C-alpha positions as CSV (number, residue, x, y, z in Angstrom):
1,X,0.0,0.0,0.0
2,X,2.0,2.8,-1.3
3,X,0.3,6.2,-1.0
4,X,1.1,8.9,-3.4
5,X,1.3,12.5,-2.2
6,X,0.1,15.3,-4.4
7,X,2.5,17.9,-5.7
8,X,1.0,20.5,-3.4
9,X,1.5,18.3,-0.3
10,X,5.2,17.7,-1.3
11,X,5.8,21.4,-1.7
12,X,4.2,22.1,1.7
13,X,6.4,19.5,3.4
14,X,9.5,20.7,1.7
15,X,8.7,24.3,2.7
16,X,8.1,23.3,6.4
17,X,11.5,21.5,6.4
18,X,13.2,24.5,4.9
19,X,11.6,26.8,7.5
20,X,12.7,24.5,10.4
21,X,16.2,24.5,9.0
22,X,16.3,28.3,8.8
23,X,15.0,28.6,12.3
24,X,17.7,26.2,13.6
25,X,20.5,28.1,11.8
26,X,19.2,31.4,13.2
27,X,19.0,30.0,16.8
28,X,22.5,28.5,16.5
29,X,24.0,31.7,15.2
30,X,22.4,33.7,18.0
31,X,23.8,31.2,20.5
32,X,27.3,31.5,19.1
33,X,27.0,35.3,18.9
34,X,26.0,35.5,22.5
35,X,29.0,33.5,23.7
36,X,31.4,35.6,21.7
37,X,32.3,39.2,22.3
38,X,33.4,41.5,19.5
39,X,35.3,44.6,20.6
40,X,38.8,44.0,22.0
41,X,41.3,46.7,22.9
42,X,44.7,46.2,24.3
43,X,46.3,49.1,26.0
44,X,50.1,48.9,26.6
45,X,51.0,52.1,28.3
46,X,53.8,51.0,30.6
47,X,57.2,51.2,28.9
48,X,59.0,49.9,32.0
49,X,57.5,46.5,31.9
50,X,59.7,43.5,31.0
51,X,58.0,41.9,28.0
52,X,58.5,38.2,28.6
53,X,59.1,37.6,32.3
54,X,57.1,35.1,34.3
55,X,57.4,35.2,38.1
56,X,56.1,32.4,40.4
57,X,54.9,33.9,43.6
58,X,52.8,32.9,46.6
59,X,49.7,35.0,46.9
60,X,46.4,35.3,48.7
61,X,43.4,35.0,46.4
62,X,39.7,35.5,47.1
63,X,37.4,32.7,46.2
64,X,33.9,33.6,45.0
65,X,32.5,33.0,48.5
66,X,34.8,35.7,49.9
67,X,37.1,33.4,51.8
68,X,40.8,33.7,51.5
69,X,43.3,31.0,50.7
70,X,47.0,31.0,50.0
71,X,48.0,29.6,46.6
72,X,51.0,29.4,44.4
73,X,50.2,31.2,41.1
74,X,52.0,32.0,37.9
75,X,52.1,35.8,37.5
76,X,52.5,36.9,33.9
77,X,54.1,40.3,33.4
78,X,54.7,42.2,30.2
79,X,52.9,43.6,27.3
80,X,51.7,40.1,26.2
81,X,48.5,40.6,28.2
82,X,45.6,38.6,26.7
83,X,42.2,40.4,26.5
84,X,39.6,38.9,29.0
85,X,37.0,36.5,27.7
86,X,34.1,34.6,29.3
87,X,30.5,35.0,30.2
88,X,30.6,38.5,31.7
89,X,26.8,38.5,32.3
90,X,24.7,35.4,32.8
91,X,21.3,37.1,32.3
92,X,21.1,40.3,30.2
93,X,17.6,41.0,31.4
94,X,17.4,40.2,35.1
95,X,13.9,40.3,36.6
96,X,12.1,40.5,33.2
97,X,9.3,37.9,32.8
98,X,9.9,36.8,36.4
99,X,13.5,35.7,35.7
100,X,16.0,35.6,38.5
101,X,17.9,38.7,39.6
102,X,20.9,36.6,40.4
103,X,23.9,37.1,38.1
104,X,27.1,35.1,37.6
105,X,30.0,36.7,35.9
106,X,33.1,34.9,34.7
107,X,36.3,36.6,33.5
108,X,39.0,34.4,32.0
109,X,42.5,35.9,32.0
110,X,46.1,34.8,32.5
111,X,47.0,33.5,36.0
112,X,48.0,36.4,38.3
113,X,46.1,39.0,36.2
114,X,43.4,41.2,37.8
115,X,40.0,41.4,36.2
116,X,37.3,44.0,36.8
117,X,33.9,44.1,35.1
118,X,32.5,47.6,34.5
119,X,28.9,48.7,33.8
120,X,28.3,52.2,32.2
121,X,25.0,54.0,31.7
122,X,25.6,57.5,30.4
123,X,28.1,59.2,32.8
124,X,27.5,56.6,35.6
125,X,30.0,53.7,35.9
126,X,29.7,50.9,38.4
127,X,31.9,47.8,38.7
128,X,32.4,44.4,40.3
129,X,35.3,44.4,42.7
130,X,38.6,43.6,41.0
131,X,39.8,40.1,41.6
132,X,43.1,38.4,40.7
133,X,42.9,35.1,38.8
134,X,44.4,32.0,40.3
135,X,46.2,29.3,38.4
136,X,43.2,28.4,36.4
137,X,42.9,31.9,35.1
138,X,39.3,32.4,36.0
139,X,37.6,35.0,38.1
140,X,34.0,34.5,39.3
141,X,31.4,36.8,40.8
142,X,27.9,35.8,42.0
143,X,25.9,39.0,42.5
144,X,22.7,40.9,41.9
145,X,22.3,44.4,40.3
146,X,21.4,45.9,43.7
147,X,24.7,44.7,45.1
148,X,26.6,47.3,43.0
149,X,23.7,49.9,42.9
150,X,22.8,49.4,39.2
151,X,19.7,51.4,38.5
152,X,17.0,50.9,35.9
153,X,18.3,51.4,32.4
154,X,20.6,50.0,29.8
155,X,24.2,49.3,30.8
156,X,27.2,48.8,28.6
157,X,29.5,46.0,29.9
158,X,33.2,45.7,29.6
159,X,35.9,43.6,31.2
160,X,39.4,44.9,31.9
161,X,42.4,42.7,32.6
162,X,45.3,44.6,34.2
163,X,48.8,43.9,35.4
164,X,51.7,46.2,36.1
165,X,50.1,49.2,34.4
166,X,49.2,47.3,31.3
167,X,45.5,46.7,30.5
168,X,43.5,44.8,28.0
169,X,39.7,45.4,27.5
170,X,36.9,43.4,26.0
171,X,33.6,45.1,25.4
172,X,30.5,42.9,25.5
173,X,28.3,43.2,22.4
174,X,25.1,42.8,24.4
175,X,23.7,45.4,26.8
176,X,22.5,44.7,30.3
177,X,18.9,45.8,30.7
178,X,17.8,46.6,34.2
179,X,14.0,47.1,34.8
């Protein structure tokens, strides 16, 4: 029992498959775009920095829970500072449609490098407290907008890695929308 489909039915099925493929490509490209940031600036102001030195030092680092622990970390010095990467904001519209206000920010830099995440709305700038990356190169913050007094509005987000007067900046392509 082989059933023949009309030409019109075949066109409708092919069109639906094509629409589903286009939607999948669109969703995948948005996912990739969200996980990548575009604008990267490296600022190498300090002329007195040794370009290729690596010093192993003992340091006290803060964990995300705020406790202190002594660790051995590689500290990279020089103008070879890599721009920060990571998920700077976990939710770009906290509180909208009953979503959580809790945020998680991750900044990936070289071990021993400090990272700060800045939020700018007009002439107002707020930031998460600078933290120095341990051996894994990651800095993590768990926070809410009220923790750093972010008010309603649209906030530009950038992460700045810094070490010995040298900084590298990555600007997030998405804006943080606080209601």
